[in-house]
N, C-alpha and C positions, 0 to 999 in steps of 0.2 A: 786116416782114421781107423784103419783096421788093420794096419802095421802098430798101432801107437796100445789099441786095445790089447794085443799079444803082448807088447812089452811092459804093460799093466799088469794082467794075467799072469807073466814069468814072478812078479814082485809083490806074486799072493795079493793082488787084488781083482775082484771078479767087476766084467763088464759087460753089457749090455748096448745095441745101437739100434736106430730107429732104419730102414732101408726104405728108400723110394724110387731106386734105381735096381731090380731086380737081378739082372745079368751083371752090374757092376759089382753087385757083395757076392756075386757068384766067382768073381773072380778073383775077388781081392781079398776074400776068405775071413771077416773077423770073427772073435772067438766065439758069439753069440749074437745076433741082428731078428729083427721082427720085419718083414717087407709087408709093407702097407698101400696101399692100392689108391693112394690120395694122389692130388697133383704136388707139384715143387713146389717147396716152401711152407708146406700147411702137411708136417708127419704126422701130426696127430688129430689130424681130420676138421673138420671146418671149425673157424673160428664162432665164440661166444656158443661154443657148446661143452659146458665142463663136464659132462656126465659124459658122453661122447669120446673126448679126450681121457678122461681120467678110464674108460673102459682098457683104452689102445696104452697109455703109461703100466697099468697091472697085466695085462699081455706080455707086455717089454717086459717086465719085472720077472715073470714065473717064467722064464726060461732060464732062469738063475737056480732055478728047484730042479734041473733036467741035469740027469748022471752023463748024457751024452755028450760028444765032445771028440777032437777039441771043436772041432768049426759048427758051428749049429745054426743052419739056418731055419726058419717057420714062416706061414704068414698068418698076418692076420686076416679074418673071413669075411669079415665087414665093406660094404663100401661107403664113401664118405656118404650120409643123410644129405648133406646137400647138395648132391651133383646135380640133381634135377631143376630145374628151372620152376619156379613159384610164381604162377599166374596168376596171384596177389599183389606181384611187388608194383610199383607204377613210382617212375627215377622221376628227379624233380623235374619239373617245365625247364626249358631252356631255349634259347636260341637255336644252339649250334656252331656252326660253322661251313657247314655246307655249299654255301654260295659263298665263301668268300675265296678270291682266287691266287691274293700273294702275299709274302707274308706280313707285310706291314699291316693290312688286314686282322689277318690271325692274329697277330699279337696283340695288336685291339680287344679282338673278341677276349682271350687268353685274359684281360685285364677285367675285362667288362661280367663275365663268367664266374672269377671266383667272388665278386663280390656279389653276384646275384646268387651265389649256394652258399653264401654266410649265413644264414637261418636254421640251413639244412643241417650244416655244420657245427653248428651249436646245440640243433635239437639229439647231433649223434652224441657230444660228450655228457649233454643231461643223459638220456639212455645208459651213458655206457660207462662215464665219469674218467673214460679215458683219449688217448687220441696218441698215433703215430707221428702227426706232424709235427714236425720240428727239429729235424737233422740238419736243417741248413742251418739252424739260429736265426733265420727272418720270421719276419712276419708273415702270414701268408700272400699278401699285400704285397708286400716287397719283395718276395719270394718270383712273385708275376712278373712283377714290375724289372725287374732281373732275367730274367727268363725271357723277356720280352723284346730287349735290349737287345740282347742275341737274335732274337728273330730278324729283328729290321735291321745289321748286317753291323751292329755295333759291335765295340772288343773292350765291354765295360771293365774296371779294377773291379776287384773283392770287392765287396764293403765288409767284409772281415780280417781282421787279422791272424794270421796264423794259416790262412787259406786259398791257396790259389786259385785265379779265375776259374779254368777248365774244372777244379773240386767244387767249389762253391755252385759253381752249376749243375753240376749233375745232383749233387743234394736238394739243391732249388727245386730242380723237376721232382725229385723222389718225394718232395713236400707235395709237392699239386700232385701226383698221382694219388698219395694218401687221401688228401685231403676232397678231393673229387669221388673218389671211394667210399670215402664213410661218408660224405654226405647224401650219394648216391642209397647207403644202405642205412640210413636213421628211418625209425618207424619198428612197427610189429610185423611185417612182411620178412620173409627169409628169403633173398636171391640168391642163385649160384652166383659162385664165383665168372660162368662164364657170361650168366647177363650180364653180371658188374663189367666185366670187359669188354663184351658187345659195346654196351652202354657206350663208355670211357674212352673206346678205340673210333669206334663207328657215330657216334650222336654229338658228341659236346665240342666246343671250341678248346677244352683243355688237351684231349686227343689230337685232335687235326696238328695242332699249334708242335706239339711235340713232336708227333710226325716230318712235318716240315723243319723243326729244330736238327731231328737227327739225318734228314737228308742237304742241310744244308752244311753241316760243321762237318758230313760227310768229306769236303772238300777241303776243310781248313789245311791251312801252312801249319797249323801247330799239332803236334803229332799226338797231346795229350787230349787235346778234344777230338781228334778221329778215334779212337781209342773207346771215351766215352761217348761218343755220335755211335760207334757200330756196338758197343758190347752192355749199353748200362740205360738208355733212353725207355727203348723201346724194346720190351721183351720181342724173340726170337719168332713167336708164334702167330705175333702182331704185328711183321716186318711185310710188308707188300709181295707179291709177288715181282715186281718189277723196281724194289730196292727201295 
């Protein structure tokens, strides 16, 4: 993107970028960049906070007013206002999967948990009028069933034409993560991303099943499955030290 920025500038188009990793931006030297102290994936700060996001956007655009350059890097002065835990947040009550010792039990727990979260997720949609669930194109219960089939040791065909089975598995897992996190964030509390992540990966059947799926597919014969398991199912910060 930094090289593209310089290319566009040479054509007379002014550019500004948002930087989430300052050392990388210092090395790649885009024409103008605003470094923000937010977690990866949140370049404008916390979700559902348009006033704060507007401040970030305006701060970035104001770099266009500077006469300096050709390389300009400034720091956004404020931290994410949602980085601190909200003590008033209470996640949906779930049975969890701490006692499940094998993949078959985790698969069943995953399918049951998706049904248990349905009401909370409907509350999220009613509250915000949107959802990020749907990249797989499957109803969420079908996405859970598809992931569960893999977890039970199956090698199911893709139920969608034009999507390979490994790719659809990745998208189904993306939907399951988004579904659980949206359900947990419904309501008036403002949980931090760490609160939500700790809940998903430490307390839910969904998180436990995805971790087990990752461990299982790391030994798959299909190179695509191994790649998906290694890079796309579980965030690096949530992979146990044992792997």
